[in-house]
ZASEPA-63574 format. One record per residue (C-alpha): residue number from 1; residue in three letters; chain; x, y, z. Coordinates in Angstrom, 1 decimal, always signed. Layout:
<sites>
pos;code;unit;east;north;up
NUM;ALA;A;X;Y;Z
...
</sites>
This chain:
<sites>
pos;code;unit;east;north;up
1;MET;A;+79.8;-17.0;+155.0
2;LYS;A;+82.8;-16.7;+154.3
3;ILE;A;+84.7;-16.5;+157.5
4;LEU;A;+88.4;-15.4;+158.0
5;LEU;A;+89.9;-16.2;+161.4
6;ILE;A;+92.7;-14.2;+162.1
7;VAL;A;+94.8;-15.9;+164.6
8;SER;A;+98.4;-15.7;+166.7
9;ALA;A;+98.7;-19.8;+166.5
10;PHE;A;+96.5;-22.5;+165.6
11;ASN;A;+96.0;-23.3;+169.1
12;SER;A;+93.3;-25.8;+170.2
13;LEU;A;+90.4;-23.3;+170.4
14;THR;A;+91.2;-22.0;+166.9
15;GLN;A;+90.5;-25.7;+165.7
16;ARG;A;+87.3;-26.1;+167.8
17;VAL;A;+86.2;-23.2;+166.0
18;PHE;A;+88.1;-23.8;+162.2
19;CYS;A;+86.3;-27.7;+162.8
20;GLU;A;+82.7;-26.3;+163.6
21;LEU;A;+82.2;-23.3;+161.6
22;GLN;A;+83.5;-25.9;+158.4
23;ASP;A;+80.9;-28.3;+159.7
24;MET;A;+78.0;-25.2;+159.4
25;ASN;A;+79.0;-24.8;+156.2
26;HIS;A;+80.8;-21.6;+155.9
27;GLU;A;+83.8;-21.2;+154.0
28;VAL;A;+86.9;-20.9;+156.5
29;SER;A;+89.9;-19.1;+155.9
30;VAL;A;+93.2;-18.9;+158.7
31;GLN;A;+95.6;-15.7;+158.4
32;TYR;A;+98.2;-16.1;+161.5
33;ALA;A;+98.6;-12.6;+162.8
34;ILE;A;+102.6;-12.1;+161.5
35;SER;A;+102.4;-8.5;+160.1
36;ASN;A;+100.2;-6.0;+159.2
37;GLU;A;+101.0;-6.2;+155.7
38;ALA;A;+100.5;-9.8;+155.3
39;MET;A;+96.8;-9.7;+157.4
40;MET;A;+95.5;-6.8;+155.2
41;GLN;A;+97.0;-9.1;+152.0
42;SER;A;+95.0;-11.5;+153.3
43;VAL;A;+91.7;-9.7;+153.7
44;GLU;A;+92.1;-8.3;+150.3
45;GLU;A;+92.6;-11.8;+149.1
46;PHE;A;+89.4;-13.9;+150.6
47;ALA;A;+87.5;-10.8;+150.7
48;PRO;A;+85.5;-12.2;+153.8
49;ASP;A;+81.8;-11.5;+155.1
50;ILE;A;+83.4;-11.2;+158.2
51;ILE;A;+86.3;-11.8;+160.2
52;PHE;A;+86.8;-13.8;+163.6
53;CYS;A;+89.5;-13.9;+166.2
54;PRO;A;+89.2;-16.3;+168.3
55;TYR;A;+93.2;-16.1;+169.6
56;LEU;A;+94.7;-12.9;+168.8
57;LYS;A;+97.6;-11.3;+171.0
58;LYS;A;+98.0;-8.5;+169.2
59;TYR;A;+95.8;-4.8;+167.6
60;LEU;A;+94.2;-5.2;+164.3
61;PRO;A;+95.6;-2.4;+162.1
62;CYS;A;+92.8;-0.1;+162.2
63;GLU;A;+91.7;-0.6;+158.1
64;ILE;A;+90.9;-4.2;+159.0
65;PHE;A;+88.0;-4.0;+161.1
66;LEU;A;+87.1;-0.3;+160.0
67;ASN;A;+86.3;-2.2;+156.6
68;THR;A;+85.2;-5.9;+157.4
69;PRO;A;+83.1;-6.9;+160.6
70;THR;A;+85.7;-7.9;+162.6
71;TYR;A;+84.8;-9.7;+165.7
72;ILE;A;+87.1;-11.0;+169.0
73;LEU;A;+86.7;-13.6;+171.7
74;HIS;A;+87.6;-12.7;+174.8
75;PRO;A;+87.9;-14.8;+177.7
76;GLY;A;+86.5;-12.7;+180.4
77;ILE;A;+83.0;-11.6;+181.1
78;ARG;A;+81.4;-8.1;+180.5
79;GLY;A;+83.5;-5.4;+181.3
80;ASP;A;+87.3;-7.2;+181.9
81;ARG;A;+88.9;-6.2;+179.6
82;GLY;A;+92.6;-6.4;+179.0
83;HIS;A;+95.5;-9.2;+179.3
84;ASN;A;+95.9;-11.6;+181.3
85;SER;A;+92.0;-12.5;+182.0
86;LEU;A;+92.3;-15.9;+183.2
87;ASP;A;+95.1;-15.3;+185.5
88;HIS;A;+93.5;-12.5;+186.9
89;ALA;A;+90.0;-14.7;+187.8
90;LEU;A;+91.7;-17.4;+188.7
91;LYS;A;+94.0;-15.3;+191.5
92;GLU;A;+91.2;-13.6;+192.2
93;ASP;A;+89.3;-16.5;+193.2
94;LYS;A;+86.1;-15.6;+190.8
95;LYS;A;+83.7;-18.7;+191.3
96;GLU;A;+82.2;-17.6;+188.1
97;TRP;A;+83.7;-17.0;+184.6
98;GLY;A;+82.5;-16.2;+181.2
99;VAL;A;+83.5;-15.5;+177.8
100;VAL;A;+82.5;-12.9;+175.4
101;ILE;A;+82.9;-12.0;+171.5
102;LEU;A;+82.8;-8.3;+170.8
103;ARG;A;+83.1;-5.7;+167.8
104;ALA;A;+86.1;-5.0;+167.2
105;ASN;A;+87.1;-1.0;+167.3
106;GLU;A;+89.9;+1.0;+168.5
107;GLU;A;+89.6;+0.4;+172.5
108;LEU;A;+91.3;-3.1;+173.7
109;ASP;A;+88.2;-5.3;+174.7
110;GLY;A;+85.7;-2.1;+174.2
111;GLY;A;+83.1;-3.0;+171.7
112;ASP;A;+79.6;-3.8;+171.7
113;ILE;A;+78.9;-7.8;+172.7
114;TYR;A;+77.4;-10.3;+170.8
115;ALA;A;+77.7;-12.9;+172.5
116;GLU;A;+78.3;-13.6;+176.3
117;VAL;A;+78.5;-17.3;+177.8
118;ARG;A;+79.3;-17.8;+181.8
119;PHE;A;+80.7;-21.2;+183.6
120;LEU;A;+81.4;-22.3;+187.1
121;MET;A;+84.7;-22.3;+187.6
122;ARG;A;+86.8;-25.1;+188.6
123;GLU;A;+89.5;-26.2;+190.8
124;SER;A;+92.4;-26.5;+188.5
125;TYR;A;+94.9;-24.6;+186.7
126;LYS;A;+94.7;-22.1;+183.5
127;ALA;A;+95.6;-24.8;+181.2
128;SER;A;+93.1;-26.7;+181.6
129;ILE;A;+90.6;-24.2;+182.3
130;TYR;A;+91.2;-22.5;+178.5
131;ARG;A;+90.9;-26.0;+177.1
132;ASN;A;+87.7;-27.3;+179.2
133;GLU;A;+85.5;-25.0;+180.4
134;VAL;A;+86.8;-22.0;+178.6
135;ALA;A;+86.6;-24.2;+174.8
136;SER;A;+82.9;-25.0;+175.9
137;ALA;A;+81.7;-22.3;+176.2
138;ALA;A;+83.4;-20.6;+173.0
139;SER;A;+81.8;-23.0;+171.1
140;LYS;A;+78.3;-21.7;+172.9
141;ALA;A;+79.2;-18.3;+172.3
142;LEU;A;+79.8;-18.5;+168.6
143;LYS;A;+76.5;-20.2;+168.0
144;ILE;A;+74.5;-17.8;+169.5
145;PHE;A;+77.3;-14.7;+167.8
146;LEU;A;+76.0;-16.3;+164.6
147;LYS;A;+72.5;-16.6;+165.0
148;ASN;A;+72.3;-12.6;+166.4
149;LEU;A;+74.5;-11.7;+163.3
150;HIS;A;+71.5;-12.9;+161.1
151;ASP;A;+68.7;-11.1;+163.5
152;LYS;A;+68.1;-7.7;+162.0
153;ASP;A;+66.5;-6.8;+165.4
154;TYR;A;+69.0;-7.8;+167.4
155;LYS;A;+70.9;-5.3;+169.6
156;PRO;A;+74.6;-5.8;+171.4
157;THR;A;+75.3;-5.4;+174.1
158;PRO;A;+77.4;-1.8;+175.6
159;GLN;A;+80.7;-3.0;+176.9
160;LEU;A;+82.0;-2.0;+180.2
161;LYS;A;+84.2;+0.6;+180.2
162;SER;A;+86.1;-0.5;+183.0
163;PRO;A;+89.9;-0.2;+183.9
164;ILE;A;+92.3;-2.2;+181.7
165;HIS;A;+93.8;-4.6;+184.1
166;PRO;A;+97.8;-5.0;+183.3
167;TYR;A;+99.8;-8.3;+182.6
168;LEU;A;+100.6;-10.2;+186.0
169;THR;A;+104.4;-9.6;+186.9
170;GLN;A;+106.9;-12.6;+187.9
171;GLN;A;+107.1;-10.0;+191.0
172;GLU;A;+103.1;-10.6;+191.5
173;ARG;A;+103.7;-14.0;+190.2
174;ALA;A;+106.3;-15.0;+192.9
175;ILE;A;+106.6;-18.2;+195.7
176;ASP;A;+107.4;-17.2;+199.1
177;TRP;A;+108.2;-20.5;+200.3
178;GLN;A;+109.1;-19.7;+203.9
179;LYS;A;+105.5;-17.5;+204.1
180;GLU;A;+103.3;-19.3;+202.0
181;THR;A;+101.3;-22.8;+202.1
182;THR;A;+101.3;-25.6;+200.2
183;LYS;A;+97.7;-24.6;+198.9
184;GLU;A;+98.7;-20.6;+197.8
185;ILE;A;+102.0;-22.1;+196.5
186;ILE;A;+99.5;-24.5;+194.2
187;LYS;A;+97.2;-21.9;+193.1
188;LYS;A;+99.9;-19.5;+192.2
189;ILE;A;+101.4;-22.7;+189.8
190;HIS;A;+98.1;-23.0;+188.6
191;VAL;A;+97.8;-19.4;+188.0
192;SER;A;+100.5;-19.2;+185.3
193;ASP;A;+100.3;-22.8;+183.9
194;SER;A;+100.8;-23.2;+181.1
195;TYR;A;+102.1;-20.0;+180.2
196;PRO;A;+104.4;-18.3;+181.5
197;GLY;A;+104.8;-20.0;+184.7
198;VAL;A;+106.3;-19.2;+188.0
199;LYS;A;+109.8;-17.9;+188.1
200;ASP;A;+112.0;-19.1;+190.4
201;GLU;A;+115.5;-20.8;+191.7
202;PHE;A;+116.3;-24.9;+192.7
203;LEU;A;+119.6;-25.7;+193.3
204;GLY;A;+121.1;-23.4;+190.8
205;VAL;A;+119.1;-23.7;+188.1
206;GLU;A;+116.9;-20.6;+187.1
207;CYS;A;+113.3;-22.1;+185.5
208;TYR;A;+109.8;-21.6;+185.4
209;LEU;A;+107.7;-24.0;+187.3
210;PHE;A;+104.5;-25.9;+186.3
211;GLY;A;+103.0;-28.9;+187.3
212;ALA;A;+101.6;-29.0;+191.1
213;TRP;A;+100.3;-31.7;+192.5
214;GLN;A;+99.1;-32.1;+195.8
215;GLU;A;+100.7;-34.8;+198.4
216;SER;A;+99.3;-36.1;+201.5
217;SER;A;+101.6;-37.6;+203.2
218;LEU;A;+105.1;-36.2;+202.5
219;LYS;A;+107.1;-33.5;+204.5
220;GLY;A;+110.1;-31.6;+204.4
221;GLU;A;+111.4;-28.2;+204.9
222;PRO;A;+110.3;-25.2;+202.8
223;LYS;A;+111.8;-25.8;+199.6
224;GLU;A;+113.6;-28.8;+199.5
225;ILE;A;+113.6;-31.4;+197.2
226;ILE;A;+112.0;-34.7;+199.7
227;ALA;A;+111.3;-37.3;+196.6
228;LYS;A;+110.8;-37.5;+193.4
229;ARG;A;+108.8;-39.6;+191.1
230;ASP;A;+107.9;-40.4;+187.4
231;GLY;A;+110.0;-37.1;+186.4
232;ALA;A;+108.5;-34.8;+188.9
233;VAL;A;+109.7;-33.7;+192.3
234;CYS;A;+107.9;-33.3;+195.7
235;VAL;A;+109.1;-30.0;+197.4
236;GLY;A;+108.6;-29.3;+200.8
237;THR;A;+106.4;-26.8;+202.2
238;ILE;A;+105.9;-24.7;+205.5
239;ASP;A;+103.0;-27.4;+206.0
240;GLY;A;+103.6;-30.0;+203.8
241;ALA;A;+104.8;-30.8;+200.5
242;LEU;A;+103.8;-30.6;+196.8
243;TRP;A;+105.0;-31.8;+193.7
244;ILE;A;+105.9;-30.3;+191.0
245;SER;A;+106.0;-32.3;+187.7
246;HIS;A;+108.0;-29.8;+185.2
247;MET;A;+110.2;-27.3;+184.9
248;LEU;A;+111.7;-25.2;+182.1
249;GLU;A;+114.6;-23.8;+182.3
250;VAL;A;+115.7;-20.3;+181.2
251;GLY;A;+116.5;-19.7;+177.4
252;LYS;A;+115.1;-23.5;+177.0
253;PHE;A;+112.1;-25.5;+176.9
254;LYS;A;+110.0;-27.4;+179.1
255;LEU;A;+111.0;-31.0;+181.0
256;PRO;A;+110.0;-33.4;+183.4
257;SER;A;+111.5;-31.6;+186.4
258;THR;A;+114.5;-34.3;+187.0
259;TYR;A;+115.2;-33.7;+183.5
260;ILE;A;+116.1;-30.1;+184.2
261;LEU;A;+117.9;-30.6;+187.5
262;LYS;A;+119.6;-34.3;+186.7
263;GLU;A;+122.9;-35.1;+188.8
264;LYS;A;+122.1;-32.0;+191.1
265;ILE;A;+118.8;-34.4;+192.6
266;LYS;A;+121.1;-37.9;+192.2
267;GLY;A;+121.2;-38.8;+196.1
268;VAL;A;+117.1;-37.8;+196.1
269;LYS;A;+114.9;-41.1;+197.2
270;GLU;A;+112.8;-42.3;+193.9
271;VAL;A;+109.1;-42.9;+196.2
272;ARG;A;+107.4;-45.6;+194.4
273;ILE;A;+104.2;-45.8;+193.5
274;PRO;A;+102.2;-48.9;+192.5
275;LEU;A;+101.8;-49.3;+189.3
276;ILE;A;+97.8;-47.5;+188.5
277;SER;A;+96.5;-46.0;+191.8
278;GLU;A;+93.1;-45.6;+192.6
279;VAL;A;+91.2;-42.6;+190.9
280;GLY;A;+91.7;-39.6;+193.3
281;GLU;A;+94.3;-40.4;+195.2
282;ILE;A;+96.0;-37.3;+196.6
283;THR;A;+100.0;-37.4;+195.2
284;PHE;A;+101.1;-37.3;+192.3
285;HIS;A;+100.2;-40.0;+189.4
286;GLU;A;+100.1;-40.6;+185.8
287;ILE;A;+98.0;-43.8;+185.5
288;SER;A;+94.7;-44.5;+187.2
289;SER;A;+91.5;-46.5;+187.5
290;LYS;A;+88.1;-47.7;+188.8
291;VAL;A;+86.4;-50.3;+187.8
292;MET;A;+82.3;-50.2;+187.4
293;GLY;A;+80.7;-53.9;+187.5
294;GLU;A;+83.1;-55.7;+184.6
295;VAL;A;+83.9;-52.6;+183.2
296;GLY;A;+87.9;-50.9;+184.0
297;TYR;A;+88.4;-47.2;+183.4
298;LEU;A;+92.0;-46.9;+182.6
299;TYR;A;+93.1;-43.1;+182.7
300;PHE;A;+96.9;-42.4;+181.8
301;ASN;A;+97.1;-38.2;+182.5
302;PHE;A;+100.8;-37.6;+180.7
303;HIS;A;+101.6;-33.9;+180.4
304;ASN;A;+100.3;-32.6;+177.6
305;GLY;A;+99.3;-35.5;+176.1
306;ALA;A;+103.6;-36.4;+175.3
307;MET;A;+104.7;-40.3;+175.8
308;HIS;A;+108.0;-41.3;+176.6
309;SER;A;+109.4;-44.3;+175.8
310;GLU;A;+108.9;-45.7;+180.1
311;GLN;A;+105.1;-44.1;+180.0
312;CYS;A;+104.4;-46.3;+177.2
313;ILE;A;+105.8;-49.3;+179.1
314;ARG;A;+103.9;-48.3;+182.4
315;LEU;A;+100.8;-47.7;+180.0
316;LYS;A;+101.2;-51.3;+178.5
317;TYR;A;+101.7;-53.3;+181.7
318;ALA;A;+98.7;-51.3;+182.8
319;PHE;A;+96.4;-52.0;+180.2
320;GLU;A;+97.6;-56.0;+180.7
321;TYR;A;+97.2;-55.6;+184.3
322;LEU;A;+93.3;-54.7;+184.0
323;ARG;A;+92.5;-57.1;+181.3
324;GLU;A;+92.4;-60.0;+183.6
325;SER;A;+89.9;-58.7;+185.6
326;CYS;A;+87.8;-56.8;+183.0
327;LYS;A;+85.3;-57.3;+180.3
328;VAL;A;+85.8;-54.3;+178.8
329;VAL;A;+88.6;-51.8;+179.2
330;VAL;A;+88.4;-48.4;+178.7
331;LEU;A;+91.2;-46.1;+177.9
332;MET;A;+90.2;-42.8;+179.2
333;GLY;A;+93.3;-40.5;+178.4
334;GLY;A;+94.6;-37.6;+180.5
335;ALA;A;+92.9;-34.6;+181.9
336;ASP;A;+93.3;-32.6;+179.0
337;PHE;A;+94.2;-34.6;+176.3
338;PHE;A;+93.9;-38.4;+175.2
339;SER;A;+97.2;-38.6;+174.0
340;ASN;A;+99.4;-37.0;+171.8
341;GLY;A;+101.6;-39.8;+170.5
342;ILE;A;+105.6;-39.1;+170.9
343;HIS;A;+107.1;-37.0;+173.3
344;LEU;A;+108.8;-34.6;+171.4
345;ASN;A;+110.5;-32.7;+174.0
346;ILE;A;+112.2;-35.3;+175.3
347;LEU;A;+113.6;-36.1;+172.2
348;GLN;A;+115.0;-32.2;+171.7
349;ASP;A;+116.8;-33.1;+175.2
350;SER;A;+118.0;-36.3;+174.5
351;LYS;A;+122.0;-36.8;+173.6
352;LYS;A;+120.5;-39.4;+171.1
353;GLN;A;+117.5;-38.1;+169.0
354;GLY;A;+117.9;-41.0;+166.4
355;GLU;A;+118.2;-43.8;+169.3
356;ASP;A;+115.9;-42.1;+171.6
357;GLY;A;+113.0;-41.0;+168.7
358;TRP;A;+113.4;-44.9;+167.5
359;SER;A;+113.2;-46.3;+171.1
360;ASN;A;+110.1;-44.1;+171.2
361;ILE;A;+108.2;-45.0;+168.2
362;ASN;A;+108.8;-49.0;+169.4
363;ALA;A;+107.5;-48.9;+172.6
364;MET;A;+104.4;-47.0;+171.4
365;ASN;A;+104.0;-49.2;+169.3
366;ASP;A;+103.8;-52.2;+171.5
367;VAL;A;+101.1;-50.6;+173.5
368;VAL;A;+99.3;-50.4;+170.3
369;LYS;A;+99.6;-53.8;+169.7
370;SER;A;+98.8;-54.9;+173.3
371;ILE;A;+95.6;-53.3;+172.8
372;LEU;A;+95.2;-54.3;+169.0
373;PHE;A;+95.7;-58.2;+169.6
374;ALA;A;+94.2;-58.6;+172.8
375;ASP;A;+91.5;-61.1;+171.7
376;ASP;A;+90.5;-62.0;+175.5
377;VAL;A;+88.6;-58.5;+176.4
378;VAL;A;+86.7;-55.9;+174.4
379;THR;A;+88.6;-52.8;+174.1
380;VAL;A;+86.7;-49.1;+173.8
381;ALA;A;+88.7;-45.8;+173.0
382;SER;A;+87.3;-42.7;+175.0
383;LEU;A;+88.1;-39.8;+173.1
384;GLY;A;+86.7;-37.4;+175.7
385;LYS;A;+89.3;-35.2;+175.4
386;ASN;A;+91.5;-33.6;+171.8
387;ALA;A;+93.9;-36.1;+170.8
388;GLY;A;+96.5;-35.5;+167.8
389;ALA;A;+98.7;-37.6;+165.5
390;GLY;A;+100.2;-41.0;+167.4
391;GLY;A;+97.4;-40.4;+169.9
392;VAL;A;+94.9;-40.5;+167.3
393;PHE;A;+95.8;-43.9;+166.2
394;LEU;A;+96.3;-45.2;+169.9
395;ALA;A;+92.5;-44.6;+169.8
396;LEU;A;+92.1;-46.2;+166.4
397;ALA;A;+93.1;-49.5;+168.0
398;CYS;A;+90.7;-50.3;+170.1
399;ASP;A;+87.6;-52.2;+169.2
400;TYR;A;+85.1;-49.4;+169.6
401;ALA;A;+86.5;-45.5;+169.8
402;VAL;A;+83.5;-43.3;+170.7
403;ALA;A;+83.9;-39.4;+171.6
404;ARG;A;+82.8;-36.2;+173.2
405;GLU;A;+80.9;-33.9;+171.5
406;GLY;A;+83.3;-30.9;+170.4
407;VAL;A;+86.7;-32.8;+170.7
408;VAL;A;+89.2;-32.0;+168.1
409;LEU;A;+91.2;-34.5;+166.3
410;ASN;A;+94.6;-34.4;+164.0
411;PRO;A;+95.1;-37.8;+162.5
412;HIS;A;+98.7;-36.8;+160.6
413;TYR;A;+101.7;-36.8;+161.5
414;LYS;A;+103.4;-34.6;+158.2
415;THR;A;+103.9;-31.2;+160.1
416;LEU;A;+106.2;-32.0;+161.8
417;GLY;A;+107.8;-34.5;+158.8
418;LEU;A;+107.2;-37.9;+160.2
419;SER;A;+105.3;-40.3;+158.3
420;GLY;A;+104.1;-41.9;+161.7
421;SER;A;+103.6;-45.7;+162.7
422;GLU;A;+101.5;-46.6;+165.8
423;TYR;A;+99.6;-49.7;+163.2
424;HIS;A;+97.5;-46.4;+161.5
425;THR;A;+98.2;-47.8;+158.3
426;TYR;A;+95.7;-51.1;+159.2
427;THR;A;+93.7;-49.1;+161.9
428;LEU;A;+93.3;-46.2;+159.5
429;GLU;A;+92.2;-47.7;+156.1
430;LYS;A;+90.5;-50.1;+158.2
431;ARG;A;+87.7;-47.2;+159.1
432;VAL;A;+87.4;-45.5;+156.5
433;GLY;A;+89.4;-46.8;+153.1
434;LYS;A;+92.5;-45.8;+151.6
435;VAL;A;+91.6;-42.9;+149.5
436;LYS;A;+90.1;-41.1;+152.8
437;ALA;A;+93.1;-42.1;+154.8
438;ASP;A;+95.1;-41.1;+152.1
439;GLU;A;+93.3;-37.2;+152.3
440;LEU;A;+93.7;-37.3;+156.0
441;LEU;A;+97.0;-38.1;+156.3
442;THR;A;+98.4;-35.6;+154.0
443;LYS;A;+95.9;-32.7;+154.3
444;CYS;A;+96.6;-32.4;+157.7
445;LEU;A;+94.0;-30.7;+158.9
446;PRO;A;+92.1;-30.9;+162.4
447;LEU;A;+88.5;-32.9;+162.4
448;SER;A;+85.4;-32.2;+164.6
449;ALA;A;+84.0;-35.9;+166.6
450;ASN;A;+81.3;-35.5;+164.0
451;LYS;A;+82.7;-34.8;+161.0
452;ALA;A;+85.3;-38.2;+162.5
453;LYS;A;+82.0;-40.4;+163.3
454;LYS;A;+80.6;-38.7;+159.7
455;ILE;A;+83.1;-40.6;+158.2
456;GLY;A;+83.3;-44.0;+160.0
457;MET;A;+86.7;-43.3;+161.6
458;ILE;A;+84.3;-43.3;+165.5
459;ASP;A;+81.6;-44.8;+166.2
460;GLU;A;+80.0;-42.6;+168.7
461;VAL;A;+79.4;-39.2;+169.9
462;PHE;A;+78.2;-38.3;+172.9
463;GLU;A;+77.2;-34.8;+174.5
464;GLU;A;+79.4;-32.6;+176.3
465;ASN;A;+76.8;-32.8;+179.0
466;ASN;A;+76.9;-36.3;+180.8
467;TYR;A;+79.5;-36.9;+178.8
468;PHE;A;+80.4;-39.7;+181.3
469;ASP;A;+77.3;-41.3;+182.0
470;SER;A;+76.8;-41.9;+178.5
471;LEU;A;+80.0;-43.1;+177.9
472;ASP;A;+79.3;-45.9;+180.8
473;GLU;A;+75.9;-46.5;+179.3
474;PHE;A;+77.7;-47.8;+175.9
475;ALA;A;+80.8;-50.0;+178.0
476;GLN;A;+78.5;-51.8;+180.1
477;LYS;A;+76.1;-53.0;+177.4
478;LEU;A;+79.0;-54.4;+175.6
479;CYS;A;+79.1;-57.5;+178.5
480;GLU;A;+75.4;-57.2;+179.1
481;ASP;A;+74.4;-60.3;+177.2
482;GLY;A;+76.8;-63.6;+177.4
483;ASP;A;+77.0;-64.8;+174.2
484;LYS;A;+77.0;-62.0;+172.1
485;TYR;A;+80.0;-61.0;+174.1
486;SER;A;+81.5;-64.5;+174.0
487;ASP;A;+80.9;-64.3;+169.5
488;PHE;A;+82.6;-60.7;+169.3
489;LEU;A;+85.5;-62.4;+171.1
490;TYR;A;+85.0;-65.8;+168.7
491;ASP;A;+85.1;-63.8;+165.9
492;LYS;A;+88.2;-61.3;+167.2
493;GLU;A;+90.5;-64.2;+167.5
494;ASP;A;+89.7;-65.5;+164.5
495;PHE;A;+90.2;-62.6;+162.6
496;LEU;A;+93.6;-61.9;+164.7
497;SER;A;+94.6;-65.6;+164.1
498;LYS;A;+94.2;-65.5;+160.3
499;ASN;A;+94.9;-61.7;+159.8
500;GLY;A;+97.6;-61.4;+162.6
501;TYR;A;+100.8;-61.4;+160.1
502;MET;A;+99.2;-59.2;+157.8
503;ILE;A;+98.8;-56.2;+160.4
504;GLU;A;+102.6;-56.9;+161.3
505;GLN;A;+103.6;-56.3;+158.3
506;LYS;A;+101.9;-52.8;+157.9
507;LYS;A;+103.7;-52.3;+161.2
508;GLU;A;+107.0;-53.1;+159.7
509;GLN;A;+106.6;-51.4;+156.6
510;GLU;A;+105.4;-48.0;+158.5
511;LEU;A;+108.6;-48.0;+160.7
512;LYS;A;+111.1;-49.0;+157.7
513;ILE;A;+110.0;-45.5;+156.0
514;MET;A;+110.5;-43.9;+159.8
515;TYR;A;+114.1;-44.9;+160.0
516;PRO;A;+115.4;-42.3;+158.2
517;GLU;A;+112.9;-40.0;+159.1
518;PHE;A;+114.6;-40.3;+163.3
519;TRP;A;+118.1;-41.2;+162.2
520;ASP;A;+119.3;-38.8;+158.6
521;LYS;A;+120.9;-35.9;+160.2
522;ASP;A;+119.5;-34.2;+157.2
523;SER;A;+116.2;-35.0;+157.9
524;SER;A;+113.0;-32.1;+158.1
525;PHE;A;+112.1;-33.8;+161.4
526;HIS;A;+114.4;-32.5;+163.4
527;LYS;A;+114.3;-28.8;+162.1
528;LEU;A;+110.6;-29.3;+163.0
529;ARG;A;+110.7;-30.9;+166.3
530;TYR;A;+113.2;-27.8;+167.3
531;ASP;A;+111.1;-24.7;+166.1
532;PHE;A;+108.0;-26.8;+168.3
533;VAL;A;+109.5;-27.3;+171.0
534;TYR;A;+111.1;-24.5;+171.3
535;LYS;A;+107.8;-22.5;+170.0
536;VAL;A;+109.4;-20.6;+167.1
537;CYS;A;+107.1;-18.2;+165.6
538;SER;A;+105.7;-19.2;+161.7
539;ILE;A;+106.8;-16.5;+159.1
540;GLU;A;+103.9;-17.1;+157.0
541;THR;A;+100.4;-19.0;+157.6
542;PRO;A;+100.4;-22.7;+156.5
543;LYS;A;+99.0;-23.0;+153.3
544;ARG;A;+97.0;-25.9;+154.4
545;LEU;A;+94.9;-23.3;+155.9
546;LYS;A;+94.2;-21.4;+153.2
</sites>
């Protein structure tokens, strides 16, 4: 079928739908919901069989849904209607939630339902539920919907005419630090994370709060900043304390909390923890590990997958530490992303953008180099979550790259005005060949895990259910046979000794091209980065999505 996606943004869920429809051999085009005129023109030009809206925040003109069958993905169960569906579900402690695909009509979320998938709610923040449970349910619902659409005997389920719930106001989201417990405060931040955040004021700075972490031992007075660590601040409550990893100053953009409060927290104690925490430790930490047999699993849970210079350095040292005691090291990434490369928000905040950008890409390269040239250990990248730009090529530096079904990869940089480094001209070409590598880097389109395996970019794709069990079985087998393991490392060492210079030259050429992209005032990277960080709305749909 010809399917037009009308969306408010090409977000992670939309990208998954886009990839899965293409993998099913549908002809797919994307139109941003910029204006009624633009949407209607796109419908006229593409002439779709159906229109599907996986992420839509504005009303469609009736001329569209009256003339072309149009369907909306709503992140709520049957009977749920209106805005902030997930916010309300979290606020009301729903144990089960879901998604529906319904036919668009004149009523908000009022059309007949063609598919519904439910899931158990997890104790986490809104964005994590959206990127994981909602995305997975949406994928299942999409397949059910397409099947039902082609079944002549199928009868859709009428939507329940429930009251439409309103937007949650900041007054309803606000924290009362003198009355509410740590658990209650964390829940309030979770409900609003990653948008719009909870509005508050710290040390005279009006800001929105994100990234709440429980703290097990530190305590302080309510709303007192008692510690800081790796960009986060620890804030006292009536019954303990919690960490707030990120803030967004009103009118600006999201940054680690210490970057917002700056010299105002100069005297606050830096409470350090070991380089690598134990998985499950109840405090704010970004890097953790667990060892199972002779396999080490290295987690790096960086906010939104972005990695600034200091985080890259810590990850490099953590990898080098773990490889000393393990035969296989598996890079696990974070809770919501594997990695998305360099940290654009921190670069935008910098007074020395060229210098800090250059430092960041070189720090990323140092991590990649330590993995790529690790000839005494077998390395595996576990793409259990989405990855983009340098994060994809961090994964491809490993001996093996495996992914969870449903993961979306964006192996390109150009949409932000960068040519990229991270040894990608070596690792990507080695796996897919120069022609396909150039195509991926130029077309700038998302890629499903299944498609990535098909073209040889990754080695295996495991089912979403029991993903970790399949991953662990894969990793354990790599070191089961001592002779095979030794032979693999011998061949790897031999290859690197013969080709190390060539690999380094490729990286140096990448940096030579990237240098002016960071330092030249007229580089398109500066404007594109600004638009990305400030979430400037597009005035047209990118041509690559048409």
